[in-house]
Each structure stands twice: as C-alpha cells, then as structure tokens.
KETITOR-743899 format. One record per atom (N, C-alpha, C): atom name; residue number from 0; x, y negated, z negated; residue in three letters. Coordinates in Angstrom, 3 decimals. Each point is the difference from the previous one (the first is absolute). Layout:
N
{CA,NUM,{X,Y,Z},Ala}
...
***
This chain:
75
{N,0,{-47.015,2.917,-17.207},Unk}
{CA,0,{-0.120,-1.359,0.483},Unk}
{C,0,{0.902,-0.199,1.218},Unk}
{N,1,{-0.478,-0.687,1.012},Unk}
{CA,1,{0.837,-0.210,1.186},Unk}
{C,1,{1.192,-0.903,-0.272},Unk}
{N,2,{-0.079,-0.913,-0.968},Unk}
{CA,2,{1.110,-0.895,-0.306},Unk}
{C,2,{1.225,0.746,-0.487},Unk}
{N,3,{-0.211,1.032,-0.805},Unk}
{CA,3,{1.111,0.798,-0.516},Unk}
{C,3,{0.714,0.717,1.141},Unk}
{N,4,{-0.766,0.560,0.898},Unk}
{CA,4,{0.570,0.727,1.136},Unk}
{C,4,{0.814,-0.934,0.900},Unk}
{N,5,{-0.503,-1.214,0.219},Unk}
{CA,5,{0.719,-0.969,0.822},Unk}
{C,5,{1.319,-0.374,-0.669},Unk}
{N,6,{-0.015,-0.206,-1.308},Unk}
{CA,6,{1.240,-0.334,-0.715},Unk}
{C,6,{1.008,1.141,0.088},Unk}
{N,7,{-0.466,1.239,-0.123},Unk}
{CA,7,{0.902,1.152,0.112},Unk}
{C,7,{0.607,0.084,1.399},Unk}
{N,8,{-0.829,-0.196,1.016},Unk}
{CA,8,{0.505,0.043,1.378},Unk}
{C,8,{0.993,-1.131,0.255},Unk}
{N,9,{-0.318,-1.181,-0.519},Unk}
{CA,9,{0.886,-1.142,0.194},Unk}
{C,9,{1.344,0.227,-0.700},Unk}
{N,10,{-0.033,0.557,-1.203},Unk}
{CA,10,{1.235,0.295,-0.726},Unk}
{C,10,{0.835,1.037,0.753},Unk}
{N,11,{-0.666,1.033,0.516},Unk}
{CA,11,{0.713,1.031,0.760},Unk}
{C,11,{0.615,-0.603,1.266},Unk}
{N,12,{-0.738,-0.870,0.682},Unk}
{CA,12,{0.509,-0.648,1.202},Unk}
{C,12,{1.221,-0.856,-0.316},Unk}
{N,13,{-0.065,-0.805,-1.078},Unk}
{CA,13,{1.137,-0.846,-0.375},Unk}
{C,13,{1.220,0.844,-0.333},Unk}
{N,14,{-0.190,1.137,-0.670},Unk}
{CA,14,{1.124,0.881,-0.317},Unk}
{C,14,{0.637,0.565,1.269},Unk}
{N,15,{-0.828,0.382,0.964},Unk}
{CA,15,{0.523,0.542,1.250},Unk}
{C,15,{0.773,-1.062,0.776},Unk}
{N,16,{-0.531,-1.218,0.046},Unk}
{CA,16,{0.682,-1.082,0.707},Unk}
{C,16,{1.313,-0.327,-0.690},Unk}
{N,17,{0.006,-0.039,-1.334},Unk}
{CA,17,{1.217,-0.304,-0.752},Unk}
{C,17,{1.077,1.047,0.271},Unk}
{N,18,{-0.379,1.286,0.027},Unk}
{CA,18,{0.968,1.060,0.288},Unk}
{C,18,{0.535,-0.113,1.419},Unk}
{N,19,{-0.866,-0.341,0.950},Unk}
{CA,19,{0.424,-0.132,1.395},Unk}
{C,19,{0.961,-1.168,0.171},Unk}
{N,20,{-0.279,-1.119,-0.680},Unk}
{CA,20,{0.885,-1.165,0.087},Unk}
{C,20,{1.368,0.350,-0.583},Unk}
{N,21,{0.026,0.668,-1.133},Unk}
{CA,21,{1.278,0.376,-0.612},Unk}
{C,21,{0.803,0.913,0.910},Unk}
{N,22,{-0.658,0.964,0.640},Unk}
{CA,22,{0.730,0.939,0.855},Unk}
{C,22,{0.500,-0.660,1.283},Unk}
{N,23,{-0.768,-0.943,0.563},Unk}
{CA,23,{0.396,-0.647,1.252},Unk}
{C,23,{0.960,-1.166,-0.218},Unk}
{N,24,{0.050,-0.549,-1.218},Unk}
{CA,24,{0.841,-1.156,-0.273},Unk}
{C,24,{1.481,0.329,0.198},Unk}
{N,25,{0.384,1.245,-0.265},Unk}
{CA,25,{1.398,0.409,0.167},Unk}
{C,25,{0.477,-0.169,1.442},Unk}
{N,26,{-0.925,0.096,0.956},Unk}
{CA,26,{0.364,-0.150,1.412},Unk}
{C,26,{0.415,-1.430,0.331},Unk}
{N,27,{-0.475,-0.966,-0.785},Unk}
{CA,27,{0.224,-1.401,0.322},Unk}
{C,27,{1.017,-0.688,-0.894},Unk}
{N,28,{0.536,0.697,-1.008},Unk}
{CA,28,{0.978,-0.619,-0.889},Unk}
{C,28,{1.392,0.179,0.597},Unk}
{N,29,{0.673,-1.082,0.230},Unk}
{CA,29,{1.366,-0.001,0.522},Unk}
{C,29,{0.895,-0.672,-1.036},Unk}
{N,30,{1.297,0.128,0.157},Unk}
{CA,30,{0.928,-0.613,-0.944},Unk}
{C,30,{0.642,-1.221,0.634},Unk}
{N,31,{-0.136,-1.112,-0.675},Unk}
{CA,31,{0.670,-1.219,0.419},Unk}
{C,31,{1.173,-0.256,-0.935},Unk}
{N,32,{0.908,-0.842,0.398},Unk}
{CA,32,{1.158,-0.301,-0.835},Unk}
{C,32,{0.118,-1.502,-0.197},Unk}
{N,33,{0.287,-0.371,-1.210},Unk}
{CA,33,{0.249,-1.395,-0.315},Unk}
{C,33,{1.457,-0.104,-0.430},Unk}
{N,34,{0.735,-0.862,0.663},Unk}
{CA,34,{1.424,-0.159,-0.289},Unk}
{C,34,{0.213,-1.381,-0.619},Unk}
{N,35,{0.602,-0.008,-1.155},Unk}
{CA,35,{0.332,-1.258,-0.666},Unk}
{C,35,{1.498,-0.045,-0.253},Unk}
{N,36,{0.488,-1.198,-0.061},Unk}
{CA,36,{1.422,-0.170,-0.283},Unk}
{C,36,{0.136,-0.670,-1.359},Unk}
{N,37,{0.750,0.618,-0.874},Unk}
{CA,37,{0.293,-0.543,-1.321},Unk}
{C,37,{1.517,-0.140,-0.113},Unk}
{N,38,{0.480,-1.201,0.195},Unk}
{CA,38,{1.450,-0.200,-0.018},Unk}
{C,38,{0.630,0.674,1.199},Unk}
{N,39,{0.940,0.899,-0.249},Unk}
{CA,39,{0.650,0.744,1.080},Unk}
{C,39,{-0.695,1.330,0.277},Unk}
{N,40,{-0.982,0.355,-0.823},Unk}
{CA,40,{-0.668,1.302,0.133},Unk}
{C,40,{-1.331,-0.142,0.737},Unk}
{N,41,{-0.389,1.079,0.685},Unk}
{CA,41,{-1.297,0.078,0.649},Unk}
{C,41,{-0.862,0.992,-0.769},Unk}
{N,42,{-1.255,-0.334,-0.176},Unk}
{CA,42,{-0.946,0.897,-0.659},Unk}
{C,42,{-1.047,0.391,1.040},Unk}
{N,43,{-0.210,1.293,0.158},Unk}
{CA,43,{-0.989,0.513,0.947},Unk}
{C,43,{-1.110,0.664,-0.807},Unk}
{N,44,{-1.231,-0.456,0.214},Unk}
{CA,44,{-1.154,0.546,-0.710},Unk}
{C,44,{-0.952,0.588,1.031},Unk}
{N,45,{-0.382,1.276,-0.182},Unk}
{CA,45,{-0.981,0.633,0.873},Unk}
{C,45,{-1.397,-0.417,-0.445},Unk}
{N,46,{-0.780,-0.497,0.941},Unk}
{CA,46,{-1.348,-0.469,-0.294},Unk}
{C,46,{-0.979,0.781,0.875},Unk}
{N,47,{-1.009,0.639,-0.602},Unk}
{CA,47,{-0.996,0.680,0.831},Unk}
{C,47,{-0.871,-1.020,0.727},Unk}
{N,48,{-0.199,0.217,1.290},Unk}
{CA,48,{-0.792,-0.892,0.838},Unk}
{C,48,{-1.091,0.829,0.660},Unk}
{N,49,{-1.221,-0.493,-0.022},Unk}
{CA,49,{-1.102,0.706,0.633},Unk}
{C,49,{-0.219,-0.601,1.381},Unk}
{N,50,{0.147,0.836,1.016},Unk}
{CA,50,{-0.245,-0.431,1.382},Unk}
{C,50,{-1.352,0.543,0.418},Unk}
{N,51,{-0.982,-0.872,0.100},Unk}
{CA,51,{-1.343,0.405,0.380},Unk}
{C,51,{-0.121,0.095,1.509},Unk}
{N,52,{-0.861,0.899,0.488},Unk}
{CA,52,{-0.188,0.105,1.445},Unk}
{C,52,{-0.604,-1.278,0.548},Unk}
{N,53,{0.322,-0.305,1.251},Unk}
{CA,53,{-0.504,-1.210,0.641},Unk}
{C,53,{-1.126,0.361,0.960},Unk}
{N,54,{-1.019,-0.830,-0.007},Unk}
{CA,54,{-1.096,0.155,0.941},Unk}
{C,54,{0.027,-1.198,0.926},Unk}
{N,55,{-0.109,0.251,1.278},Unk}
{CA,55,{0.045,-1.080,0.980},Unk}
{C,55,{-1.372,-0.165,0.617},Unk}
{N,56,{-0.433,-1.228,0.021},Unk}
{CA,56,{-1.293,-0.318,0.579},Unk}
{C,56,{0.205,-0.769,1.289},Unk}
{N,57,{-1.010,0.013,0.818},Unk}
{CA,57,{0.067,-0.788,1.214},Unk}
{C,57,{0.176,0.872,1.230},Unk}
{N,58,{0.288,-0.655,1.094},Unk}
{CA,58,{0.120,0.676,1.280},Unk}
{C,58,{1.313,0.789,0.066},Unk}
{N,59,{-0.086,1.195,0.541},Unk}
{CA,59,{1.181,0.834,0.168},Unk}
{C,59,{0.373,0.038,1.481},Unk}
{N,60,{1.083,0.669,0.295},Unk}
{CA,60,{0.417,0.086,1.398},Unk}
{C,60,{-0.811,1.045,0.771},Unk}
{N,61,{-0.767,0.817,-0.730},Unk}
{CA,61,{-0.814,1.028,0.638},Unk}
{C,61,{-1.469,-0.378,-0.109},Unk}
{N,62,{-0.788,0.397,0.995},Unk}
{CA,62,{-1.435,-0.236,-0.041},Unk}
{C,62,{-0.713,1.263,-0.455},Unk}
{N,63,{-1.090,-0.170,-0.705},Unk}
{CA,63,{-0.838,1.133,-0.366},Unk}
{C,63,{0.468,0.725,-1.238},Unk}
{N,64,{-0.674,1.088,-0.267},Unk}
{CA,64,{0.277,0.819,-1.178},Unk}
{C,64,{0.355,1.397,0.487},Unk}
{N,65,{0.985,0.616,-0.629},Unk}
{CA,65,{0.366,1.361,0.353},Unk}
{C,65,{1.044,0.017,1.103},Unk}
{N,66,{0.096,1.143,0.664},Unk}
{CA,66,{0.997,0.189,1.051},Unk}
{C,66,{-0.663,0.072,1.362},Unk}
{N,67,{0.538,-0.705,0.953},Unk}
{CA,67,{-0.465,0.085,1.369},Unk}
{C,67,{-1.247,-0.803,0.282},Unk}
{N,68,{-0.468,0.130,1.221},Unk}
{CA,68,{-1.188,-0.720,0.455},Unk}
{C,68,{-1.256,0.689,-0.519},Unk}
{N,69,{-1.030,-0.768,-0.240},Unk}
{CA,69,{-1.266,0.534,-0.474},Unk}
{C,69,{-0.876,0.383,1.181},Unk}
{N,70,{-0.808,1.021,-0.191},Unk}
{CA,70,{-0.978,0.390,1.009},Unk}
{C,70,{-1.354,-0.523,-0.454},Unk}
{N,71,{-0.701,-0.703,0.892},Unk}
{CA,71,{-1.294,-0.586,-0.336},Unk}
{C,71,{-1.099,0.922,0.493},Unk}
{N,72,{-0.889,0.367,-0.919},Unk}
{CA,72,{-1.150,0.836,0.363},Unk}
{C,72,{-1.224,-0.865,0.085},Unk}
{N,73,{-0.723,0.100,1.098},Unk}
{CA,73,{-1.255,-0.739,0.157},Unk}
{C,73,{-1.128,0.995,-0.111},Unk}
{N,74,{-0.912,-0.288,-0.926},Unk}
{CA,74,{-1.118,0.932,-0.201},Unk}
{C,74,{-1.259,-0.518,0.570},Unk}
***
C-alpha cells in the first residue's frame, strides 16, 4: 500500500531532522549568568541561553546577488 510507504518515509525524515537539530543545537547554546543578592552574599546561577541566528530582510548596502558585476547575455 502506498500509505504505509509514505508513513515510513515520513518517520525516517522526522528522525533525520530530529538528529540534525540535536547536533546543531550545541552551536547555539551559550551560558548566561544570573546574579542575585541574598543579604550580604551573592548567588551566581549559570543559565543556558539559546542564541538563534538572525536573518535580515530588506535592502542591503550592496546591489545584486553574488560577487561583482553581472554580465548580461542577449540571445
């Protein structure tokens, strides 16, 4: 049945994506610190922070795509 095959492929795909996310997540986990004061003492707690990559939309300072000027071919 084609439905069974689709479910198997979908399960395999989800497993691959899950493994990739786990392996790449280590690149984005940084350590943050929270400092609290209790009386005369300070308590420092290390907190894991996930810094996700930023995507910028809109106009950039460069025109076009790639490096350098484009060559236009007229056919």
